[in-house]
Every structure is written in structure tokens, then in C-alpha cells.
N, C-alpha and C positions, 0 to 999 in steps of 0.2 A: 523301272528306269535303268532296262539293261542294256539299252542304246544310251548310257549318259558322257558320255566326250563327244560334244557337236563344235564343229568346225565351223563358223557361222564366214563364209567367201562375201568380201563388199558389205562388211559389217556397219561399215561408216555413213554408211548411206541410209537415205528413209526409211526401207524396208528392213535390210540389213541389223542397224542400231537395234531397233524395236524389235528386233525377235531376237537376238542377243541379251537384251533386258530379258526378255517375258521366260529365254530358257534359265538362264543365270537364275531369276527368282524361283524356278520354279524348282534348280535342287542340280540341273545339269552344266558338268564343267564344260566351259563355254570359252570358246579361243576365237579371235577376231583376226583375219587376214584381210590387207586392203591394200593398196599401192596412193590412194588418198587422192588419186588423179582426178574425181567431180569436185574436187576445191580448185585445183586448177584451172576447170574450164569454168569455173565459173569466172575467175580472175581474168582469163584470153579472152572471156566471150563479154565481159562488162555485165555481168550482171550478178543477183544477189538474192540468195532466202531473205524470205522477209523476217524471219528470226534467227536473232545473231544464235550462231553454232561454237562451242566450243571446240578446242584442238580434240584429238582423240586420246592424246594421254591425259587432257584433263576431263576428259568425260569416263575415263575409266577407272581414273582416277578416285573421281566422284562416286561413282555407284559403288565402288570398294570400300569406300567413307560411310557411305549411308546405308551397305547391305552387310558391309563383309566378307562378300563374296568377290572374289577374285576373277579376272578377264586375262589370257592369255593373248598377247599383240602378237603379230607377223605381218610386217614391213614387206608387203613382195607384190610382183604383176603374177598372174595367173596367165598370161601372155607369153612369161619367159618359163619355160619349164625348169629350169636351173636354180629359180627360185621358189617354184611353189613348188616341187617335190621335196626339198628337203623340209620344207614345214609341215608337208603332211606326214612324213616320214618322223618328223620330232612329236608334233604333237598324238599322230597316233591316234586318229575320229571314229568313232564308232561311225557317226554319221556326218556327213556334210552337207548344208546349205550353201547353193550358190546362187548369189545374190550377184555376183560380183563382172557386169556387164558394161556398156553403152545402151542406157534404156533408153533412151528419147528418139522417137518416129521424128519430129522436126528435125533434130540433132542430125539425125542419117538421111537428111534430103538437103542439109544447105546446100552441097556441092562435090565433088568427087572424090576429095579426100576425106571427106568425113562418111561416109558413104563405104571407103574402102577401109577405113580407119575401125567404123563399126562392125564391120563384116570383121575383118582382122582378127581385132579385141575381140570380138562376143568367141567366133565358132574356134578358133586358134585357142583361147581360155580354156575353153568347153574339153577341146579335145586332150589340151595338156593335164584337165582334172581329170581325163578319164582314163590315160596312161597313168597316171601319178596313182591312181587307187589301184590299176593292175600290178603294180609295182611296189606297191608300198602301203598298201591297203585294201585289199581288193574283196576282204568282208563290211567294210563298209558300205553304207546305204547312201548314195546322192539324191537328195532332193533339190531338186533343182526348178529355178522361179522360169516358168513358161508364161504365156501372153493368150488371152483370148483371142488379140490380132492376129493371133496363125490363122483363126477360119476363115476370117473376112467376114462377108454377110453373103452365106450362100440363101438359096430359095429355099432350102431344106433343111429340117431342124440340124444343131448342134450336138452331135451326140460328145462323150465323152473321151477321146484320144481316137477310137477307134469306132467303124464303121460295117456292118454287117450287107453285104450285096449279093444280088442274084444279078449272075451273065452268061448267058447263055445255057442256062438251065444247071448251071453248078451256083455254090454257094460259098462264100469266103468271108473271112474276118480281116479286115483290114484298115491302114493309118486313114483316118478320117482326111478327107483332101482339103490340101490348103489353097488359100485367098489373101495371103497378105498382103497388107496394103504401104508399105512401104521396106527401106533396105534394113532397119533395126527388126522389123519382124519377118521380116527374110533370113534373118539372121536366127532367130529364134526357131525357125522353122529347120535350117539347119540343123541346130543344137539335138534337136528331137530327132533326127534320124543318125543321125549322129552317136546319141546316146543308146538308141532304140539295138543299133548294131553289135555297139560295145557290150552292153548286156547277154546278147544271143552268141556271141563267139567267146568271150570270157568271162561269161556266170557274172557278171555283174549286177546288181541288185540297183531301180534308182524308180526314183517317184517325181512325173513331173508334172509341177502344177499350173495351168493355165490359168493366168489371173485377170483379172478385171481393172478396172482403173478404182486406185484405192483412195481411200481419204481421210480424214481424221486424224486421232492421234492413239499411240498407245496408255494401260493404265502406269505402266512403269515411266514413263518419260516426261514426266509433272512433277516429281519430286525436290526438283531440284534446279535451276537454271541452266546448271554444266551438261545439267540429262535433253535437256530440250533439242526435241527433234526438227528438221529440215519444215520449211513450208515455202513450197516452189510455183511460184503464179506467173514465171514471167511464158514470154511464145516459145522457148525452145526448152525447157523444163516441165514449165506448170503443167499443173493439168485445172480440167474444166472447170471444178467446183471450188478449188483455188482461185481460178482466176477470175470466178464471180462475186466470191467473196469480198475480195478484196476491192473489185469495181466497184461495188455497193457501197461500202466504209467511204470508197474517198467522194462516189458522187460519177464515176465514171460510167456509162452505159454500160450493161451487159452486152459484152459480144456475143451474140450468137452468129456464129458461120454457115452461112449461105441459109438454107427454110428451116435448121433445125431438127430434123429429122432423122438424124444420124441417130441409132440405137446403140448401146453399148452396157455391157457389165460393169456391176460395180461391187465394191467390197469397202467394206469400212475397216482400217489400220488393224484394230483388236481383234476382229476375226479372222485377218491375215496370219498374226500370229499363230493364234489359236489353230488354223487350218497347220499352221509350220508345226506345228507340235504335237499334232492327230495325225499328219504323216508320218513323223518319225519315228513314233509310236506303233506302226502299222503297216512295216517296209512289205516290200512283196518277198517272193521266192527267188533264189538266184538264179540271174538268168530273168528276168525277165523287169520291164519297163509298164509301169502301173500311170495311168494318167489321171490325175482329177481338173476339174473342172472347178476355179478357186473363184467364185463369185457369189453374190446375196440377190440379186434387182438385178434389173433392167431399168435404163431411164434412154429417153431421147434428153438432148441436147439441150432443145425449147422446154421439155421438161421441168431442167434442172434448174434454167433460168426461172424458171415459173416460178419453184419456189424460195430461188432464194431473194427472188422480187416479194413473194408474198411474207417473207421472214422479214425482211429487211424492214417494209415500209410498216410494220407491226410496231418495229423498234422505233420506227421516226425517221427512218434513212428516207429519201429520194433514190430507186432505183429502176431505171427506166429498159427497156429493151430494145436491141438496133440491132437489126441484123446486118452482114456487112459480108463483102464478098470470100467466098469460104478459099483459102489458100491452099488446101488438100484435094484430091483427086479422090472422088469416093462419093456413093451412094447418098446422097440427103433425103432418102423415101425408099423402105426396105422391106424385109421381113426380117424376121430375128427372134427364133426360139430358140436357147441352150439347155441342156441338160446341164443339172450340177447336184446329182442325188447320193455323190459316193459319200463325200464331207460331212453330209448332210448326217448320212446312215451310221459314220463314226464316229456321230455326237456332236457336232456343229452346231453351237446355237447362237444364228444371229443376230447381230446387232444392223438392225434396220436404220434406212436411210431419215431420221424423225427433225421436226422443226429445233431440237433442243440441240442435236448434234449441228445444224446450219446457226445455228445463235451462238455456239461456241468457238465456230471457224468464223463467224464474226468479228469477236470478243475478240480473238485473236490476231485478229487486222485489226482492229481498233486499236491493240496495245501496242501493236508496232507500226502504225502509219503511219510513225515520221520513216521508215526504213522503205516507202512504197516509190520505187523509181515509174512513172508515168511511162517511160519509153522503155520500158519491158513488156509493157502488158501487151503492147500490136505485136500480131503474127509477124514473124521477119523472115519466113522462109518460105517458097512458093513451091508446090510438087508439079507445078507445070513445067516443061520445059519452054523456053525463051523469054519467060516472067523473071521476074524482078530475084535477084538474090541474096537478098538478106543486108540488113546496117552491119551484121556480125558477119556476114561470108568471109569466103577469103576469094582470092582473084587466082586467075591462069598463073598471072608471074607470082604472086605472092602469097603464099598457102599460110595461112591460120596458125599461130602455135597451139595443137589439137595436142598434142603429145608435151612431157613436161621436158626440158632442154634436158635433164639428167638419168632420164627413164632410160637409158641404152646402157647405164653403170650404177642401178639399183641395185645391191646387196639385199638378199635376203635377212630381214632384223627381226629377230626378237624382243622384248621386252615385256 
């Protein structure tokens, strides 16, 4: 427990909330820093998580009531250095877990405003984080959530961050070539380059966690209704397995985009929080960025649909599969072989996707069936130019309120 003080940036989000509770349960002194903008986006884009989630104050109070463990809260925006730096100086973290970014590929592809906002928030926020660490926490370890989407779908094996190449008779180890598929994924590539540069010139230490698509729940979020985590199924922030489970429960066809051969990496949320803790416990030397591919299995979209269909059918649900026009520009049949040995070598014990996990997700969807909004299920963002801009997209003359009205005057608040 040498690295006992951990600041979880973006700790009100799906991965961040689960991570904050998991680390607190293990005995770490935890702080959460968040500007709560995701709740604002839900309101302005007319979407909602399937599960009712409490306010951040009630969440933290419930955790302290149940466990006796305190979590510090900083209301601040990473994109505003004047808000971020005082929080880091005050909390003095040994490790910083950085989830505090806009994390949706569809959101980043809505229109120009959403693309610019995504890259401005994500890249500027991470740059601010690096400068704040240099100035106020140079010995801290940055654990940054990246994405397997940085790599794209190359026709060679995906290594963990770096690749050894031979060119004109010479060899070198270089960052793995990136082929991201959205402006969101591009922002993560920029983050990786900026972090690597800051480590080299300032002697910082960082771990880049290239995570696959995450699903499920963590052990700490089921003890009280006010600890419940998000379950996003909509076309803007939802994930494919969540969407399939909700569709099965309400009798909507499981919507497979295109042929369904798109293969991606996946990970259970319980393994996400375990990987973060393993990363905190195994920091690199100063001046180095280490990269871990954080996933446990790979599935095609069609394979996932067929698994949900089988479990749903066993439970008496009618679950048909429907192939729909793909709103994204992506390969629907491709080679995909990614390495994920580092975290396994550090001791990760994976929770693989079992029928029982899918059944639990179906149970959760059934429990909150009255909150399902069928209008949220259909994709509303098109990747290709000249196509529909989506029912929630902004127009050129009336940009949508993607930033909270008071964001410019938000001051860092500690609770």
C-alpha cells in the first residue's frame, strides 16, 4: 500500500465509480474529481441510463454509511487548469486514475461541434493533468484509461503499445501504428503521444490502459440502491451487449449493424477495477510510459447477439436477430488478434463472459423495464458524410448545449 492515496478523475462515471469504490474497499485513501458533465449530456440529449443513479453526494454518503470509509470529492473540470491544479495540490495523490474524458465514439461523430468538444476536452484535459503532475505531484503515477480502439483493425497482430520493426537493415522498437475509427478514438491517440512525451522530458511515470468494451457490474456497487452504477443502452453512449440485453427483454429484435463480423475486445467491469489496482501496484520507473492491453476476450458483434439470443430464449424471451444498415464506417470482416499478456502476468484472474453474466444483465433490464425508452435504441449518428445527422444532433445554426451553461464559472469545490 505504498501508493495509498489515489485520485480517481471521472469518478462519477461507469468505470470511475466502480474503481473508486473498489480501491476504497481495499484500503486506499480515495478522492474523486469530476465536473458531472455526463449527467448534463444525458439531459440535453434526451437520454437516460437504464438504472436510476443517485447524485454524487448521496453516492459517497451511502458508501461511507455502509463501510465507514470516506471518499473526498472535488467538483472540478480537467479542461480548466485553474480548477484541476489546486485539487491535485490539495489531495497530493500518489496515483492518479484518469477516466475524466468524453468516452463515446458516436457522440464524437454527431457533428463538428461534438468532434471539436471531444478532442478539446480530452486532449486539453490530459495535457492539463500532465502539467499539474509536473508542478504539484511529480512523483505520482498516472494510470490513464486508453482504448483498444486506438489500434483499429490492422491486418497484423496487435501488440501492447509498442512493436519491434526492421527497416532497411536496422531494428527499433516504436509505438504501434494507430488506425482509430472515430474522433473520440483519435483523441486517445493524441493523449498517448502527449503522455509519452511528458514522461520522456519531465521524468513522469504513467501506465496507458488500452481497454476493450466493458460490461457488467462490480462487487461494490450492489449493496445499496444509492451505489448502483450506470447501464447505458442508447445509441449515443450505450454499449453493444447492454443494447442486446435490453432489446431481448422488451421484445425488440437484436440489432446487428451490417454483417456483424466486426470483432472487438471485451472485459468484465470486475476485471477493469482489478486491472487498475494491479497497475497502481506496479508503476513503471520514472521517465517511462508502460502500455497494457486491458481486455480478456474477443467477440464479433454477431457472436454476442447469438449468445444473448440463446440465454434469452432459455428464459422464455423471444429474441430474434435483425441485421441493419451499419451507421459506422468500419470493416465488417477483418483479421483481429490482440495481445493481452502483461496484466495476466501481474496476476489478473479474468471473469470470462458466461451465460450467468448475461442472465444477470437480462435480470437487471427486466427489473428496470419501465425505464426503457425504445426511441433511444436506434442509432442516431451516421459516420459517412452527407447522411442523416441524427435526431439529437445539432444544426449548423443552432449548436446543441453540449457544455453546461455555468461551465465557464465553475470553481473547484471540495466536499
